C-alpha positions, 0 to 999 in steps of 0.5 A: 823601802826603795833604796838606801845608800850614801849620797855624799862622801867627803874624805882626805888622803894623807900622803907619805912625803906629800910635798916631795912627791907632788911638788912638780905636779903642784907647780903645773897646777899653779901655772894652769890656775894662773893661766885660767885666771888671766884668760878668764877660762878654767883650763883642763888637763888629763890625769890617768884618762880622766879630764879634770878642770883646774878651777880658777879658785881654790878652797879653804886649806887647798890652793888647787881644786880639780873637778870632773863629773865623778869627784872633786879634788883639793890639793894643798900647797903645803903639807899641814898636820891639821888637814889631810894633804888631799881632799876628796868629794865623791859626787852623788851620781858617782856614788849611786852609779855603782853603790858607794863601796864600789865607787870608792874602790874605783876612785882609789883604783884610779888614784893609785895610778899616781904611784904614791903611798897613801898613809890613810884616809880621814873622813869629814862628811857623809850623807846617809839616806833612805828613800821610801814610798810607803808613807808620807809625812805631814805638817803636824809631824814636826811636833812628834820628832824627838832628838836625844842630845846630852841625855835630854829629849827635845824638839829641834825642827828648825825649818819646814818647807812647803809648796802651796799648802803641801808639805815638802819637808823638814830640817832637824838640827843645827847643821854641824855636826849633824843635820837631818833632812826629811823631804819629798825627793820626787819634787826635789829631783825635778829641780836638781835634774837627778831624774836618774833616781827614778830608774833606781826606784822603779827597779825596786818596785816604785809606784809612780803614783806615790811620792818618794820621801827621803830620810837623810842624815848629814854627818860631819867629822865631829859627830863621826868621831863620837861614833869612833868613825875616823876613816872611810873604812871605819864607815863601811864597817860600822854603817849598820850600827851608825844607822841604828844609833841615828834612828833609835837613839838620836832621832825618833818619831813618836805619837803625839799622845801622852805627857812625857814626850820621850815615853810616847809610843813610837810611830809605826812609820819610824819602825820601818825606818829603823828596820831598813836594810842598809844594802843597795843594789844598782843597775848598769842602767843607772851609770848610763843615765848619769853619764848621758845626763838629763838631755831634756833638762839641757834642751830646756836650758838651751831653749831658754838661752836662745830666747834670752839671746834673741831678746838681747840682740833684738832677733825674733828668728831662731835661725838668726840666733842659732847662726849668731851662736854658731859664729860666736862659738867658732871664734871662741874655740879658734881663739882658744886653739881647740875644736868643737870635736875636741871639747866634746870628747874632753867633756865625755872624759870627765867620768871614770871609765874604769872598764876601758882603762883597767890595764893602764899603768901610769909612770912616775910623773903622773901622765898629765897631758895639758 
């Protein structure tokens, strides 16, 4: 096993007297959202030292959506009993930067600067996973997966993925409330740009010659409730038991021999999955890699954009295209009343830089700087 952890965490926050406490702030968000819609460019504001984009559109049940590199926030316009007042999604990069428990603690520390009373959390989705390079999976494995639902053993391999003749993964389940993905993570990070995963794997003994396979359970609220997991705190307390249930009861990989599928011998590979330790150690280097981003990927994208601009403008010189882009960028920033330096600095601030602001105190009124 190379590492194990939580790759996605979504939850809600219930706030005491939400509408009263957040009414001025919601009015400010409404103005920024409408301004962004009119200008065709999302606005940015600073909350407790982090630059967040006020997106031009909301999301189901939440009128206002704020994003940064570490998390997404959804603010409801009016309080409801069915849904939490505020919806939160912690990003994969943030969760792996510090480990999921520490990332959650840092987010709560940041959010506490709002100085409101959080009554509790409501967990809505968690992706819990294991990365390993000890063994691969094969096309005929799809006949070996067994799920146990409502006391019946049955196969539910709904998708099989491949590149050329090589298998790249399976999907098992029907989405809600539980979906399992088993796939070649080394291939996936080349597409997603999350090459910082390689640093995590290397620090845990990865042999670069071997592919890394991920076993990932995407679990939503309905299934979590069945496991008596209602809050983020419940998840952290019961995560070991949850993994044991998922890999011992809900899904198994059994040898393709014998008659009754539920009585076939357990595949040796799955025993490793079942016995995986659920602890994850992370290095400060991971945070550096995530914040810096994948420079090579950005450079590749930049070259592609320059070539497309050259083709559209009928220019064959890179210098001409760069000059055209420079003038366009200067005019655009001038119209918006910002400088290139300011925008670069703002984008750097779209991470929680907890160590630098440990002693800051946010006064009532939220310290919002548009």
